[in-house]
C-alpha positions, -999 to +999 in steps of 0.1 A: +545+680-113+547+643-123+522+633-148+510+597-137+492+592-169+460+582-150+478+557-127+476+564-089+506+558-065+495+555-027+519+553+000+511+530+032+542+540+050+578+525+056+584+509+021+549+499+010+532+513-020+501+505-039+499+510-077+466+516-095+463+514-132+436+534-151+417+502-156+415+497-118+441+471-115+457+471-081+492+460-070+511+462-039+550+467-035+564+450-003+529+444+011+534+456+050+499+468+057+478+455+086+506+453+110+525+481+097+526+509+127+526+539+103+499+527+078+468+548+083+436+526+095+418+535+063+443+517+041+444+484+061+414+471+043+419+469+006+390+468-018+409+449-045+443+433-048+455+418-082+493+415-076+520+417-052+556+425-062+581+417-036+617+430-033+629+406-005+615+387+023+625+405+054+596+411+079+593+449+072+587+441+035+572+406+033+548+419+060+513+406+054+519+389+022+506+356+033+476+369+048+468+391+019+474+362-004+450+341+012+423+369+011+428+382-022+446+355-043+467+380-062+494+370-085+528+372-064+562+381-081+592+373-060+628+360-064+627+323-069+637+311-036+612+332-020+585+322-044+591+286-037+586+294+001+553+312-009+541+282-029+548+258+000+521+279+021+494+269-004+500+295-032+513+273-060+488+288-086+496+325-075+534+327-076+554+341-105+590+335-097+618+356-112+653+360-116+671+392-122+671+409-156+641+391-169+606+405-176+571+394-172+536+408-175+510+408-148+478+423-163+486+460-168+520+457-153+554+449-166+580+437-141+618+433-142+639+425-112+674+440-107+703+438-083+701+450-049+731+450-025+714+437+008+704+404+022+673+382+022+658+357+044+624+346+057+613+345+094+592+313+093+576+312+129+611+320+144+633+298+121+653+319+097+651+306+061+674+316+032+651+335+007+675+339-024+689+371-036+674+405-027+663+427-056+649+460-067+618+461-088+611+479-119+573+483-129+562+497-163+526+508-162+503+522-188+514+555-204+551+545-201+553+554-166+583+535-150+587+531-111+619+518-095+616+505-061+649+498-045+639+475-017+666+478+008+694+484-016+727+500-007+750+517-031+771+493-053+795+496-082+777+496-115+741+504-101+740+535-126+747+516-156+722+488-148+692+513-141+697+542-165+686+520-195+649+517-180+643+555-182+629+556-146+601+581-140+600+579-103+627+562-080+612+551-046+646+550-025+652+542+011+670+573+028+674+559+064+711+548+058+709+518+083+720+492+058+706+509+027+708+543+010+711+575+031+699+609+021+730+618+001+734+583-017+696+583-027+697+618-041+729+612-061+714+580-076+681+597-087+704+623-104+727+598-121+701+575-133+681+606-147+651+598-126+625+625-131+615+622-094+626+609-061+604+596-037+620+589-002+609+559+018+620+534+046+625+562+073+606+573+106+591+539+112+611+528+141+630+548+168+665+540+153+655+553+119+668+590+124+669+602+088+653+637+091+629+645+064+638+684+065+673+675+061+663+655+029+643+684+016+674+708+023+697+685+006+677+680-026+671+719-028+707+727-022+726+699-041+703+684-065+678+711-077+673+695-112+657+665-096+621+665-087+610+650-054+580+640-037+576+636+003+546+614+007+528+612+043+514+578+049+481+574+032+489+601+006+480+594-031+497+607-062+473+609-090+471+634-120+441+627-143 
């Protein structure tokens, strides 16, 4: 079982996770919360929010970012162009723009953005605005726990070499296969980068997302028995004291 070193990982459904450090600091990755159809009601009201880490600005990832930013005033880490858009909505003091490959600290969290093979745009009241490049997010937490959230990445040449040096503890990877990793791709990547755990995400939210979680489990047990995996139900928390 994964030792989270006192950190907590909670799944909100789709691609949204919260991370809580031992000191109580809370971050959201891809904050689709209040309007997320698979997010449990109990999680739609947050007690605290210190940071938001955004992989890209498509609606099912950008989600409720502006509303949450207004309510909690967290620090917001996003790719440069998306960060400028967020700043234009009244959050100049909250944004922490990033490019890929750099690192910055937000409280207990250290964040690096890495390449993702996808696209990125912002739906601004029906007008589609370019949001810069999409990214994956690597987050280091206390106790040397390292989380890789792939956003909506697809397989691309060189991804293993980019990720392996980060010594990923848990890889949060999409498995739906509609424009991002499918089951086999996600499993192979987790094995190749030597992640200790694979957490599937971005499936089962919409009718056209047909990835079958039982098939995922069978695939992991049959082809990648050395890779640990954890299937979260929305609302489930992963914590080891």
